A tleap script that builds the chain and sets N, CA, C and O, in Angstrom:
source leaprc.protein.ff14SB
mol = sequence {
  NMET PHE GLU VAL ARG THR ASN MET LEU LYS
  LEU ASN SER ASN TYR GLY GLN LYS ASP GLU
  GLN CYS TYR ILE CYS GLY LYS GLN GLU THR
  THR ARG HIE ILE PHE GLU CYS GLU GLY SER
  THR VAL LYS GLY LEU THR ILE GLU LYS TYR
  LYS GLN MET ILE GLU LYS GLU GLY PRO GLN
  THR ASP ASP MET ASN SER VAL SER GLN SER
  VAL GLU ILE VAL ARG LYS LYS MET GLU GLU
  ARG THR LYS ILE LYS LYS ILE VAL ASN LYS
  TYR CGLY
}
set mol.1.N position { 109.513 91.388 91.649 }
set mol.1.CA position { 110.616 90.905 90.875 }
set mol.1.C position { 110.499 91.390 89.434 }
set mol.1.O position { 111.505 91.728 88.811 }
set mol.2.N position { 109.298 91.425 88.909 }
set mol.2.CA position { 109.084 91.878 87.528 }
set mol.2.C position { 109.612 93.292 87.331 }
set mol.2.O position { 110.229 93.592 86.308 }
set mol.3.N position { 109.368 94.165 88.313 }
set mol.3.CA position { 109.822 95.556 88.192 }
set mol.3.C position { 111.343 95.645 88.130 }
set mol.3.O position { 111.880 96.486 87.409 }
set mol.4.N position { 112.041 94.799 88.868 }
set mol.4.CA position { 113.505 94.805 88.826 }
set mol.4.C position { 113.980 94.256 87.489 }
set mol.4.O position { 114.850 94.848 86.850 }
set mol.5.N position { 113.419 93.129 87.060 }
set mol.5.CA position { 113.855 92.487 85.817 }
set mol.5.C position { 113.636 93.376 84.596 }
set mol.5.O position { 114.403 93.304 83.637 }
set mol.6.N position { 112.612 94.201 84.621 }
set mol.6.CA position { 112.288 95.022 83.454 }
set mol.6.C position { 112.667 96.494 83.639 }
set mol.6.O position { 112.274 97.341 82.837 }
set mol.7.N position { 113.424 96.797 84.686 }
set mol.7.CA position { 113.838 98.176 84.964 }
set mol.7.C position { 112.632 99.105 85.097 }
set mol.7.O position { 112.630 100.206 84.546 }
set mol.8.N position { 111.629 98.670 85.815 }
set mol.8.CA position { 110.413 99.463 85.963 }
set mol.8.C position { 110.182 99.944 87.400 }
set mol.8.O position { 109.068 100.327 87.757 }
set mol.9.N position { 111.242 99.922 88.226 }
set mol.9.CA position { 111.083 100.530 89.544 }
set mol.9.C position { 110.721 101.988 89.335 }
set mol.9.O position { 111.115 102.585 88.333 }
set mol.10.N position { 109.995 102.558 90.241 }
set mol.10.CA position { 109.523 103.938 90.073 }
set mol.10.C position { 110.649 104.936 90.307 }
set mol.10.O position { 110.697 105.634 91.320 }
set mol.11.N position { 111.557 104.977 89.329 }
set mol.11.CA position { 112.674 105.916 89.329 }
set mol.11.C position { 112.604 106.702 88.033 }
set mol.11.O position { 112.315 106.133 86.981 }
set mol.12.N position { 112.861 107.989 88.093 }
set mol.12.CA position { 112.792 108.818 86.882 }
set mol.12.C position { 113.650 108.267 85.761 }
set mol.12.O position { 113.235 108.281 84.602 }
set mol.13.N position { 114.844 107.779 86.085 }
set mol.13.CA position { 115.754 107.296 85.052 }
set mol.13.C position { 115.199 106.075 84.315 }
set mol.13.O position { 115.640 105.781 83.203 }
set mol.14.N position { 114.259 105.371 84.899 }
set mol.14.CA position { 113.670 104.204 84.248 }
set mol.14.C position { 112.511 104.566 83.320 }
set mol.14.O position { 112.015 103.708 82.589 }
set mol.15.N position { 112.080 105.810 83.341 }
set mol.15.CA position { 110.915 106.211 82.553 }
set mol.15.C position { 111.222 107.357 81.593 }
set mol.15.O position { 110.330 108.120 81.223 }
set mol.16.N position { 112.489 107.474 81.191 }
set mol.16.CA position { 112.862 108.457 80.182 }
set mol.16.C position { 112.851 109.900 80.650 }
set mol.16.O position { 112.992 110.816 79.840 }
set mol.17.N position { 112.686 110.110 81.947 }
set mol.17.CA position { 112.735 111.463 82.478 }
set mol.17.C position { 114.174 111.779 82.861 }
set mol.17.O position { 115.052 110.924 82.741 }
set mol.18.N position { 114.419 113.003 83.321 }
set mol.18.CA position { 115.787 113.360 83.692 }
set mol.18.C position { 116.277 112.442 84.810 }
set mol.18.O position { 115.526 112.020 85.689 }
set mol.19.N position { 117.566 112.158 84.729 }
set mol.19.CA position { 118.159 111.322 85.761 }
set mol.19.C position { 118.059 112.015 87.102 }
set mol.19.O position { 118.121 113.242 87.188 }
set mol.20.N position { 117.908 111.238 88.127 }
set mol.20.CA position { 117.754 111.770 89.468 }
set mol.20.C position { 118.903 111.255 90.329 }
set mol.20.O position { 119.393 110.144 90.126 }
set mol.21.N position { 119.319 112.058 91.274 }
set mol.21.CA position { 120.341 111.617 92.196 }
set mol.21.C position { 119.680 110.949 93.384 }
set mol.21.O position { 118.580 111.320 93.795 }
set mol.22.N position { 120.371 109.952 93.930 }
set mol.22.CA position { 119.899 109.254 95.117 }
set mol.22.C position { 119.784 110.252 96.261 }
set mol.22.O position { 120.720 111.011 96.514 }
set mol.23.N position { 118.670 110.262 96.943 }
set mol.23.CA position { 118.456 111.181 98.058 }
set mol.23.C position { 119.215 110.742 99.302 }
set mol.23.O position { 119.251 111.461 100.300 }
set mol.24.N position { 119.828 109.549 99.238 }
set mol.24.CA position { 120.557 109.038 100.389 }
set mol.24.C position { 122.057 109.287 100.245 }
set mol.24.O position { 122.702 109.747 101.187 }
set mol.25.N position { 122.620 108.981 99.055 }
set mol.25.CA position { 124.076 109.080 98.905 }
set mol.25.C position { 124.526 110.060 97.828 }
set mol.25.O position { 125.708 110.402 97.774 }
set mol.26.N position { 123.622 110.519 96.971 }
set mol.26.CA position { 123.965 111.497 95.949 }
set mol.26.C position { 124.392 110.940 94.607 }
set mol.26.O position { 124.583 111.708 93.664 }
set mol.27.N position { 124.550 109.621 94.486 }
set mol.27.CA position { 124.922 109.018 93.202 }
set mol.27.C position { 123.689 108.936 92.305 }
set mol.27.O position { 122.558 109.078 92.771 }
set mol.28.N position { 123.925 108.699 90.988 }
set mol.28.CA position { 122.803 108.567 90.061 }
set mol.28.C position { 121.942 107.377 90.465 }
set mol.28.O position { 122.451 106.289 90.732 }
set mol.29.N position { 120.643 107.598 90.506 }
set mol.29.CA position { 119.725 106.573 90.965 }
set mol.29.C position { 119.240 105.724 89.789 }
set mol.29.O position { 118.601 106.224 88.863 }
set mol.30.N position { 119.552 104.452 89.848 }
set mol.30.CA position { 119.114 103.470 88.852 }
set mol.30.C position { 118.653 102.226 89.598 }
set mol.30.O position { 118.829 102.116 90.812 }
set mol.31.N position { 118.065 101.297 88.864 }
set mol.31.CA position { 117.658 100.045 89.507 }
set mol.31.C position { 118.866 99.360 90.123 }
set mol.31.O position { 118.805 98.887 91.258 }
set mol.32.N position { 119.961 99.305 89.381 }
set mol.32.CA position { 121.178 98.672 89.916 }
set mol.32.C position { 121.636 99.400 91.181 }
set mol.32.O position { 122.081 98.759 92.134 }
set mol.33.N position { 121.532 100.732 91.201 }
set mol.33.CA position { 121.979 101.494 92.367 }
set mol.33.C position { 121.200 101.109 93.624 }
set mol.33.O position { 121.753 101.131 94.723 }
set mol.34.N position { 119.937 100.761 93.476 }
set mol.34.CA position { 119.129 100.346 94.629 }
set mol.34.C position { 119.820 99.182 95.344 }
set mol.34.O position { 119.767 99.085 96.570 }
set mol.35.N position { 120.467 98.301 94.577 }
set mol.35.CA position { 121.130 97.132 95.154 }
set mol.35.C position { 122.499 97.453 95.750 }
set mol.35.O position { 122.992 96.705 96.594 }
set mol.36.N position { 123.117 98.554 95.324 }
set mol.36.CA position { 124.469 98.831 95.783 }
set mol.36.C position { 124.595 100.056 96.681 }
set mol.36.O position { 125.691 100.332 97.170 }
set mol.37.N position { 123.529 100.794 96.914 }
set mol.37.CA position { 123.596 102.003 97.747 }
set mol.37.C position { 123.946 101.613 99.183 }
set mol.37.O position { 123.236 100.845 99.832 }
set mol.38.N position { 125.049 102.161 99.648 }
set mol.38.CA position { 125.511 101.828 100.994 }
set mol.38.C position { 124.943 102.758 102.060 }
set mol.38.O position { 125.098 102.492 103.252 }
set mol.39.N position { 124.297 103.832 101.657 }
set mol.39.CA position { 123.761 104.783 102.617 }
set mol.39.C position { 122.417 104.381 103.195 }
set mol.39.O position { 121.969 104.958 104.187 }
set mol.40.N position { 121.781 103.413 102.594 }
set mol.40.CA position { 120.460 102.990 103.032 }
set mol.40.C position { 120.530 102.265 104.368 }
set mol.40.O position { 121.502 101.567 104.654 }
set mol.41.N position { 119.502 102.433 105.176 }
set mol.41.CA position { 119.435 101.686 106.435 }
set mol.41.C position { 118.899 100.281 106.202 }
set mol.41.O position { 118.998 99.423 107.079 }
set mol.42.N position { 118.334 100.042 105.027 }
set mol.42.CA position { 117.807 98.722 104.680 }
set mol.42.C position { 118.936 97.938 104.033 }
set mol.42.O position { 119.443 98.326 102.979 }
set mol.43.N position { 119.328 96.849 104.653 }
set mol.43.CA position { 120.471 96.065 104.185 }
set mol.43.C position { 120.008 94.727 103.604 }
set mol.43.O position { 118.864 94.313 103.792 }
set mol.44.N position { 120.926 94.062 102.893 }
set mol.44.CA position { 120.646 92.703 102.425 }
set mol.44.C position { 120.667 92.539 100.921 }
set mol.44.O position { 120.453 91.430 100.431 }
set mol.45.N position { 120.920 93.607 100.163 }
set mol.45.CA position { 120.980 93.490 98.710 }
set mol.45.C position { 122.423 93.611 98.244 }
set mol.45.O position { 123.220 94.342 98.832 }
set mol.46.N position { 122.747 92.893 97.189 }
set mol.46.CA position { 124.086 92.941 96.612 }
set mol.46.C position { 123.964 92.961 95.088 }
set mol.46.O position { 122.907 92.661 94.533 }
set mol.47.N position { 125.050 93.316 94.430 }
set mol.47.CA position { 125.068 93.278 92.967 }
set mol.47.C position { 124.858 91.842 92.491 }
set mol.47.O position { 124.235 91.630 91.451 }
set mol.48.N position { 125.357 90.865 93.221 }
set mol.48.CA position { 125.154 89.461 92.841 }
set mol.48.C position { 123.664 89.118 92.824 }
set mol.48.O position { 123.197 88.417 91.926 }
set mol.49.N position { 122.923 89.608 93.809 }
set mol.49.CA position { 121.475 89.355 93.838 }
set mol.49.C position { 120.780 90.070 92.676 }
set mol.49.O position { 119.836 89.542 92.088 }
set mol.50.N position { 121.251 91.260 92.355 }
set mol.50.CA position { 120.701 91.993 91.204 }
set mol.50.C position { 120.919 91.189 89.923 }
set mol.50.O position { 119.992 91.004 89.135 }
set mol.51.N position { 122.139 90.715 89.721 }
set mol.51.CA position { 122.454 89.928 88.523 }
set mol.51.C position { 121.619 88.657 88.471 }
set mol.51.O position { 121.169 88.256 87.397 }
set mol.52.N position { 121.407 88.019 89.619 }
set mol.52.CA position { 120.594 86.801 89.685 }
set mol.52.C position { 119.159 87.089 89.227 }
set mol.52.O position { 118.545 86.271 88.542 }
set mol.53.N position { 118.639 88.240 89.605 }
set mol.53.CA position { 117.256 88.562 89.272 }
set mol.53.C position { 117.076 88.955 87.814 }
set mol.53.O position { 116.000 88.751 87.251 }
set mol.54.N position { 118.113 89.517 87.189 }
set mol.54.CA position { 117.937 89.994 85.819 }
set mol.54.C position { 118.523 89.060 84.760 }
set mol.54.O position { 118.402 89.335 83.566 }
set mol.55.N position { 119.156 87.960 85.179 }
set mol.55.CA position { 119.765 87.079 84.178 }
set mol.55.C position { 118.708 86.546 83.219 }
set mol.55.O position { 117.519 86.514 83.537 }
set mol.56.N position { 119.155 86.133 82.058 }
set mol.56.CA position { 118.268 85.803 80.947 }
set mol.56.C position { 117.155 84.829 81.333 }
set mol.56.O position { 115.987 85.076 81.033 }
set mol.57.N position { 117.500 83.746 81.983 }
set mol.57.CA position { 116.485 82.742 82.340 }
set mol.57.C position { 115.738 83.099 83.619 }
set mol.57.O position { 114.744 82.459 83.961 }
set mol.58.N position { 116.207 84.102 84.310 }
set mol.58.CA position { 115.597 84.462 85.591 }
set mol.58.C position { 116.059 83.517 86.675 }
set mol.58.O position { 116.776 82.557 86.393 }
set mol.59.N position { 115.668 83.763 87.894 }
set mol.59.CA position { 116.101 82.913 89.001 }
set mol.59.C position { 115.527 81.513 88.862 }
set mol.59.O position { 114.420 81.329 88.356 }
set mol.60.N position { 116.284 80.541 89.312 }
set mol.60.CA position { 115.835 79.153 89.264 }
set mol.60.C position { 114.964 78.846 90.479 }
set mol.60.O position { 115.003 79.561 91.480 }
set mol.61.N position { 114.184 77.782 90.380 }
set mol.61.CA position { 113.214 77.447 91.423 }
set mol.61.C position { 113.847 77.352 92.799 }
set mol.61.O position { 113.270 77.829 93.776 }
set mol.62.N position { 115.028 76.741 92.895 }
set mol.62.CA position { 115.648 76.597 94.212 }
set mol.62.C position { 116.151 77.916 94.778 }
set mol.62.O position { 116.496 77.996 95.956 }
set mol.63.N position { 116.193 78.944 93.953 }
set mol.63.CA position { 116.618 80.267 94.412 }
set mol.63.C position { 115.437 81.171 94.745 }
set mol.63.O position { 115.637 82.306 95.178 }
set mol.64.N position { 114.220 80.695 94.552 }
set mol.64.CA position { 113.054 81.565 94.679 }
set mol.64.C position { 112.879 82.127 96.086 }
set mol.64.O position { 112.416 83.260 96.224 }
set mol.65.N position { 113.228 81.386 97.132 }
set mol.65.CA position { 113.109 81.922 98.488 }
set mol.65.C position { 114.037 83.111 98.652 }
set mol.65.O position { 113.647 84.133 99.218 }
set mol.66.N position { 115.250 82.986 98.166 }
set mol.66.CA position { 116.210 84.089 98.217 }
set mol.66.C position { 115.707 85.280 97.408 }
set mol.66.O position { 115.830 86.427 97.838 }
set mol.67.N position { 115.145 85.004 96.244 }
set mol.67.CA position { 114.620 86.067 95.391 }
set mol.67.C position { 113.447 86.757 96.065 }
set mol.67.O position { 113.354 87.984 96.025 }
set mol.68.N position { 112.563 86.010 96.675 }
set mol.68.CA position { 111.420 86.597 97.388 }
set mol.68.C position { 111.898 87.526 98.499 }
set mol.68.O position { 111.328 88.597 98.708 }
set mol.69.N position { 112.938 87.115 99.206 }
set mol.69.CA position { 113.494 87.963 100.259 }
set mol.69.C position { 114.079 89.230 99.652 }
set mol.69.O position { 113.903 90.318 100.199 }
set mol.70.N position { 114.776 89.098 98.525 }
set mol.70.CA position { 115.363 90.269 97.861 }
set mol.70.C position { 114.282 91.227 97.405 }
set mol.70.O position { 114.432 92.442 97.541 }
set mol.71.N position { 113.191 90.697 96.864 }
set mol.71.CA position { 112.080 91.540 96.406 }
set mol.71.C position { 111.502 92.326 97.575 }
set mol.71.O position { 111.180 93.506 97.432 }
set mol.72.N position { 111.370 91.685 98.723 }
set mol.72.CA position { 110.859 92.375 99.909 }
set mol.72.C position { 111.817 93.477 100.351 }
set mol.72.O position { 111.377 94.551 100.763 }
set mol.73.N position { 113.113 93.223 100.269 }
set mol.73.CA position { 114.100 94.231 100.640 }
set mol.73.C position { 114.045 95.408 99.666 }
set mol.73.O position { 114.143 96.561 100.087 }
set mol.74.N position { 113.887 95.129 98.362 }
set mol.74.CA position { 113.756 96.196 97.368 }
set mol.74.C position { 112.543 97.059 97.699 }
set mol.74.O position { 112.616 98.286 97.637 }
set mol.75.N position { 111.431 96.423 98.049 }
set mol.75.CA position { 110.218 97.162 98.401 }
set mol.75.C position { 110.486 98.084 99.590 }
set mol.75.O position { 110.066 99.241 99.587 }
set mol.76.N position { 111.181 97.574 100.601 }
set mol.76.CA position { 111.482 98.386 101.786 }
set mol.76.C position { 112.418 99.542 101.426 }
set mol.76.O position { 112.250 100.654 101.927 }
set mol.77.N position { 113.405 99.282 100.559 }
set mol.77.CA position { 114.320 100.358 100.148 }
set mol.77.C position { 113.570 101.443 99.383 }
set mol.77.O position { 113.831 102.630 99.575 }
set mol.78.N position { 112.652 101.047 98.529 }
set mol.78.CA position { 111.888 102.031 97.766 }
set mol.78.C position { 111.006 102.858 98.695 }
set mol.78.O position { 110.857 104.062 98.487 }
set mol.79.N position { 110.420 102.237 99.710 }
set mol.79.CA position { 109.629 102.983 100.694 }
set mol.79.C position { 110.511 103.982 101.443 }
set mol.79.O position { 110.120 105.131 101.649 }
set mol.80.N position { 111.702 103.540 101.847 }
set mol.80.CA position { 112.629 104.422 102.544 }
set mol.80.C position { 112.978 105.619 101.667 }
set mol.80.O position { 112.972 106.755 102.139 }
set mol.81.N position { 113.281 105.375 100.397 }
set mol.81.CA position { 113.639 106.446 99.478 }
set mol.81.C position { 112.487 107.429 99.283 }
set mol.81.O position { 112.708 108.638 99.219 }
set mol.82.N position { 111.276 106.925 99.188 }
set mol.82.CA position { 110.104 107.780 99.020 }
set mol.82.C position { 109.949 108.705 100.226 }
set mol.82.O position { 109.678 109.896 100.067 }
set mol.83.N position { 110.120 108.166 101.416 }
set mol.83.CA position { 110.004 108.977 102.633 }
set mol.83.C position { 111.083 110.056 102.666 }
set mol.83.O position { 110.799 111.213 102.975 }
set mol.84.N position { 112.312 109.680 102.350 }
set mol.84.CA position { 113.412 110.645 102.373 }
set mol.84.C position { 113.198 111.719 101.310 }
set mol.84.O position { 113.451 112.898 101.558 }
set mol.85.N position { 112.737 111.321 100.136 }
set mol.85.CA position { 112.489 112.275 99.044 }
set mol.85.C position { 111.446 113.301 99.479 }
set mol.85.O position { 111.615 114.494 99.229 }
set mol.86.N position { 110.374 112.854 100.124 }
set mol.86.CA position { 109.327 113.771 100.593 }
set mol.86.C position { 109.877 114.766 101.597 }
set mol.86.O position { 109.544 115.950 101.555 }
set mol.87.N position { 110.724 114.284 102.503 }
set mol.87.CA position { 111.304 115.159 103.522 }
set mol.87.C position { 112.219 116.181 102.872 }
set mol.87.O position { 112.153 117.366 103.199 }
set mol.88.N position { 113.077 115.738 101.952 }
set mol.88.CA position { 114.007 116.631 101.276 }
set mol.88.C position { 113.247 117.679 100.466 }
set mol.88.O position { 113.592 118.861 100.492 }
set mol.89.N position { 112.217 117.244 99.753 }
set mol.89.CA position { 111.434 118.189 98.941 }
set mol.89.C position { 110.685 119.200 99.818 }
set mol.89.O position { 110.492 120.349 99.420 }
set mol.90.N position { 110.272 118.774 100.992 }
set mol.90.CA position { 109.518 119.655 101.872 }
set mol.90.C position { 110.414 120.631 102.641 }
set mol.90.O position { 110.089 121.810 102.778 }
set mol.91.N position { 111.545 120.123 103.138 }
set mol.91.CA position { 112.380 120.939 104.013 }
set mol.91.C position { 113.720 121.344 103.407 }
set mol.91.O position { 114.445 122.152 103.987 }
set mol.92.N position { 114.052 120.786 102.244 }
set mol.92.CA position { 115.303 121.167 101.585 }
set mol.92.C position { 116.521 120.488 102.052 }
set mol.92.O position { 117.610 120.756 101.545 }
savepdb mol mol.pdb
quit
Protein backbone atom coordinates (compact mmCIF):
# COMPACT_ATOMS: atom_id res chain seq x y z
CA UNK A 1 0.00 0.00 0.00
CA UNK A 2 2.87 2.37 0.78
CA UNK A 3 4.20 2.04 -2.77
CA UNK A 4 0.82 3.03 -4.23
CA UNK A 5 0.29 5.93 -1.81
CA UNK A 6 3.74 7.38 -2.52
CA UNK A 7 3.86 6.63 -6.27
CA UNK A 8 6.78 4.26 -5.77
CA UNK A 9 5.63 1.29 -7.83
CA UNK A 10 8.55 0.11 -9.93
CA UNK A 11 7.61 2.10 -13.02
CA UNK A 12 10.05 4.33 -14.90
CA UNK A 13 7.63 7.26 -14.77
CA UNK A 14 7.69 7.14 -10.96
CA UNK A 15 11.47 7.49 -10.77
CA UNK A 16 12.16 10.43 -13.07
CA UNK A 17 13.16 8.26 -16.01
CA UNK A 18 11.56 8.43 -19.44
CA UNK A 19 7.90 7.58 -19.49
CA UNK A 20 7.15 4.05 -20.51
CA UNK A 21 4.18 2.67 -22.38
CA UNK A 22 2.13 -0.13 -20.89
CA UNK A 23 3.26 -3.43 -22.40
CA UNK A 24 -0.34 -4.63 -22.29
CA UNK A 25 -2.40 -1.79 -23.81
CA UNK A 26 0.11 0.81 -25.05
CA UNK A 27 -1.05 3.73 -22.87
CA UNK A 28 1.37 5.69 -20.66
CA UNK A 29 2.19 3.59 -17.63
CA UNK A 30 1.61 5.28 -14.27
CA UNK A 31 0.50 4.11 -10.86
CA UNK A 32 -3.04 5.25 -11.66
CA UNK A 33 -2.88 3.33 -14.97
CA UNK A 34 -2.23 0.09 -13.07
CA UNK A 35 -5.73 0.50 -11.60
CA UNK A 36 -7.45 1.32 -14.88
CA UNK A 37 -5.69 -0.86 -17.49
CA UNK A 38 -8.35 -2.99 -19.10
CA UNK A 39 -5.94 -5.24 -20.99
CA UNK A 40 -4.67 -6.99 -17.89
CA UNK A 41 -5.86 -10.49 -17.08
CA UNK A 42 -5.73 -9.56 -13.39
CA UNK A 43 -9.04 -7.95 -12.49
CA UNK A 44 -10.47 -6.24 -9.41
CA UNK A 45 -8.96 -2.74 -9.36
CA UNK A 46 -10.83 0.48 -10.05
CA UNK A 47 -10.08 4.19 -9.99
CA UNK A 48 -12.28 4.39 -6.87
CA UNK A 49 -9.97 1.93 -5.09
CA UNK A 50 -6.96 3.96 -6.24
CA UNK A 51 -8.49 7.15 -4.83
CA UNK A 52 -9.31 5.35 -1.57
CA UNK A 53 -5.69 4.29 -1.17
CA UNK A 54 -4.16 7.69 -1.90
CA UNK A 55 -6.60 9.98 -0.08
CA UNK A 56 -5.08 12.29 2.50
CA UNK A 57 -6.00 10.31 5.62
CA UNK A 58 -5.51 6.97 3.91
CA UNK A 59 -7.97 4.11 4.13
CA UNK A 60 -10.02 3.81 7.29
CA UNK A 61 -9.82 0.76 9.55
CA UNK A 62 -13.09 -0.73 8.33
CA UNK A 63 -11.78 -0.54 4.76
CA UNK A 64 -8.49 -2.31 5.50
CA UNK A 65 -9.67 -5.74 4.29
CA UNK A 66 -10.63 -4.21 0.95
CA UNK A 67 -7.33 -2.34 0.82
CA UNK A 68 -5.36 -5.51 1.59
CA UNK A 69 -7.13 -7.25 -1.28
CA UNK A 70 -6.34 -4.31 -3.59
CA UNK A 71 -2.67 -4.40 -2.58
CA UNK A 72 -2.53 -8.10 -3.44
CA UNK A 73 -4.12 -7.41 -6.83
CA UNK A 74 -1.59 -4.62 -7.49
CA UNK A 75 1.22 -7.06 -6.68
CA UNK A 76 -0.21 -9.61 -9.13
CA UNK A 77 -0.61 -6.94 -11.85
CA UNK A 78 2.99 -5.84 -11.40
CA UNK A 79 4.17 -9.46 -11.68
CA UNK A 80 2.12 -9.88 -14.86
CA UNK A 81 3.62 -6.70 -16.33
CA UNK A 82 7.16 -7.79 -15.47
CA UNK A 83 6.64 -11.12 -17.24
CA UNK A 84 5.16 -9.47 -20.33
CA UNK A 85 7.95 -6.86 -20.41
CA UNK A 86 10.60 -9.62 -20.35
CA UNK A 87 8.90 -11.45 -23.20
CA UNK A 88 8.54 -8.29 -25.30
CA UNK A 89 12.16 -7.28 -24.68
CA UNK A 90 13.38 -10.77 -25.57
CA UNK A 91 11.24 -11.51 -28.62
CA UNK A 92 10.06 -8.08 -29.77
